N, C-alpha and C positions, 0 to 999 in steps of 0.2 A: 337664497340658502336653503338646503334641503332639510326639513323639519320632520316629516313623517312618511310613513310608507302606506300605499294604497292596499293595505290588507287588512280586512275586518278583524281576524283574530289576533294580530299582532297590535292592532291599535287598542283592543279592548283588555290588554293586560292589565291588572292591578298597579297602581302608583303608589310609591311611598309618600309622595307630596299632594298631589292634586290629581282628581279623576273626573274628566266629562264623559257623560253619557246621554244619548249613544254616541260612540266613536264615529260611526258612519249613519247617516240618515238618509234613505230614499224616498223621494216624494214622486209619486206615479200620478200624474194629472190627467183628468178626462179631457177630452176635447171640449173647448169653449169654457174650462174651468179657470177661473181668474186668481184664485187665491188658495192657500193651503197653510197648515200650521202643525207644529209638533212640539213636545215638552222636551226640553234639554235641562239636565242637572250639572251641578258642579259641587263636589265633594271635596272638603278640606280634612285631609289625613294628618295634618301637622298639629302641633301643640300651641300654635299662635293664631290669633285673629289677624285677617287680611283685608284688605280692600280690592275689589274686583271691578275692571272696567271691561264692557262687551263690546266687541266691535266685529266687523267681517271682512274678508279680503278674497279675492279671486286667487287660484292658483293654477299651475300647470305641471306636467310631468318634468322632472328633472333627470336626464338621462334614461338609461333602460333599467336601472336598479329597482323601479317601483317608487322611488322617492318623489317628493313634490317640493316645489318652490314657490312662496307666496309671492304676488304680483302687487305692484302699486297701481297700476292702471285697471279700470273697469271696463275696458270698452272691447274686449275680446269677444269672438263669436259665440263662446260658451260661458261668458260672464254671468254670474247670479248675485254677487255680493252686493250690487246697487239696489236689487229687489228684495232683500232680507232685512227684516227689522226684529228687534227684541223687546220683550215687555219691561225689561229693566236694563239699563246701560250701565249704572254704578250702584253697587251695594256693598255692605261689609258681610263678611263670612266669619263667624266664630269658628275657634278650634273644634274639630271633629263634628262639623256640621255639614248639612247640605242645603244647597239653595236651588229651586226650580225656576225656570224662566220659560216664557213662550216664545218660539222663533215663527215668524210669519213671513210667507212668500206673497208678495203683493205684485199685480199686473202680469200674471203669468201669459195672459194673451198676447202681450206684447213682445215676449220673448222670440228670439229667431228660432227657427226649426231645428231641432236636434237637442243633445243633452246639454245641461248647464250644471255647473258646480263651483261652490265656494266653501270656506271655511269660517265657522262661527269661532273666534278667538277670545278667551278669557285672559286679560292681562292682570296679572296678580302683582300686588307691591304690599310690603310689610310696613310695620310702624317705622316711624323715624329713627329709632334707636335699634332696630332690627332690620337692616337692609334686606329687602328680598324683591327679586325681579324674575318671573316666570311667566310663561304663556303656555296655555293648554288650548288644544284645537279640537273641534268637533266637525267633521266634514259632512256637507249637505251635497245631494245630487238630486236634481230635478229632470224628469222626462215627460213630455206632454205625449199622449196616446196618439199615434198615427203621424207624428210631426218629425220624425227622425229615420235614419237608415242605420241599420247594423251591419256590420261585417268585419272579419279579421282575417289575416293571412299568416301563414307561417313562413318566415324567411328560411333561405337555404340553410340546411344544417352544416356546421363545419366539424366534418369527422372523415379523416382521409385514411388512415391506417392505425393499427393497434400492434403492439409488440409483446408487452408483458401480461396483458390480460385484456378482455373488453371491458370498456368502461362501466362503472357502476352508478353513473349519473350523466346526464345528457343536458346541454344547454340549448333551449328553444327560446328563438325570438319571434315574437307575434306583432304583427302591424295592425293597428285598428284603421280600417279602411272606411268606415262609416263616420257618422257626426254624432254617435250616442257612446257613452261608455259602456264597455262590454267586459264580461267575465269569461275567459277562454276555458274551456272544458275538454276532457278526453284522456287519453292514453297512449302510450307507446308499447310497441313489442318488438323484440330482438330475436331473430331466429338465425340459424347456423348454415352451413353449405349443404347439409342434408335436409333442410327445412323443419329442424327440430327447433322447438321454442326454447330459448336461452334465458330471456329475462322479460319483465314487462314492469311498467310504472305508471302512475297517476299524474295526470298534468294538473296543475294548480289546485292541489287539495285545500289550500288555505283560503281560496276564493278571491285572490288578488285581482284588482280591476285594471283595465287597460283604457286609458283616455283617448279620445279621438285625436287623430293627427299625431300619434306618437308610437314608439316601440317599446316593449318591454320584455326583458329576459327572464325566462321561468327556469329554474334549475330542476331537472325531473330525475328523482332517484329511482332506481329499480331494485326489484325484488329478484333474486336469481332462481331460476326454476331447475336448469341444468348447468353443469360447468362446460365452459368452452374448451375444448381439447384440440379440436381438428383445425389446422390452418386452412384458409380459404376465403371466398366473399361471404361477408355477413351481411343481413339485411335489417335496416332499423326502419319501422313503419310507425308515424305519428298519425292517429286519427283523433281529429279535433273539431270542435264547433264552439260557438258561444251560448251562453244560456238561453234557453227556451228555442233554440234552433233545433230542427227536427232531425235532420241528417249529418252524420259525419263526412268531413273531407279527409282525404288520405295523402300523405306526404311521404315519400319513400327515399332512403339514403343507403347506398351501399358501400361498404369499406373491406378492405382487406385486412385480415387478422393472421398474424405469424406468431403461434405460440412459442415464444422464445425459450421458456423452460423446457418444454417438450424437445425442441430442436436441441438444445443444449445437451439434454440426456442421450438423444440419439447420437450425436457427434461423439460424445463421450465414450459411448458404448461401442460404436463403429472403430474409434481409435484404440480402446483397449482391446478389442479383438484383433485389431491389425498388429498391435504390439506383441500379443500373445502368440499370433501365427507366426510372426518373425522369429521369436525366441525359439519356438518349436522347430522350425527349420534349420536353425544354426546347432541345435542339438542332435538332428538325425546324422548318421554316417554318409559321407560324401559316396557319390555313385562310384567314383573311381575305386575307393576302397572296397566296396562291395562287389565289383566285379574285375578286379584285378588279376593277373596272371602271374605265375612264378616259372622263372626259367630254370631248366634242369641239364647240366652239362653230363 
């Protein structure tokens, strides 16, 4: 079941019920570092006391939307749940109160090369007379320095032709070609048939993550700089990289744009001119009447 999205800004939105912070935690391990820890808090924003049970689960990408699905198994190459422990597994949390616990990563040296990730789950239940079942998750990512490979690739852009106007947003699908979670960055630029800049947009302004061995769709909205009037071949260029990569890679897509409304106006104008010319010709005297002769006896 898809429960969360891999976007820090979305995950950090305040909740009317319970809030876990940080929503996403990144543990950058040095070489030969065997353990690491961080503080995690759960806030009860409701008016009733609850019981909380803390557990961990691995997860994987669910489709290309950026959602995740929790896994029952802990044997994957990017598994982290089995290496995490919490300072408290069960506790009571009064109304409008916050509880802090320590999450510790053990045995980091035994982890396979690459990125690892899991979720710390707060399983919340209410009193017997007030049934309540809710789970709040905090995502943990661990990466050992020098133990993984980074890489992303932009899949071919699906844009063939446009009739009523150039698109205001483009769907870019990135594939993670490495074994570490990555954050795609970059921008797109749209130019017209005379090389004039039409629009531009930022890729992944919300810092969404791309998990290893997965694809993810990023919708890129553009800001218009000039109106697209002329029909012809338009060029979309995507300049992209992942966090901390020095150089941009460039992907280019050409598509044909026919300004339907401009074509409609031109056709209507030509049709109107033709009708007017036809009516004018009918009103003119015929050549026979103008040059005719008169017989005289």
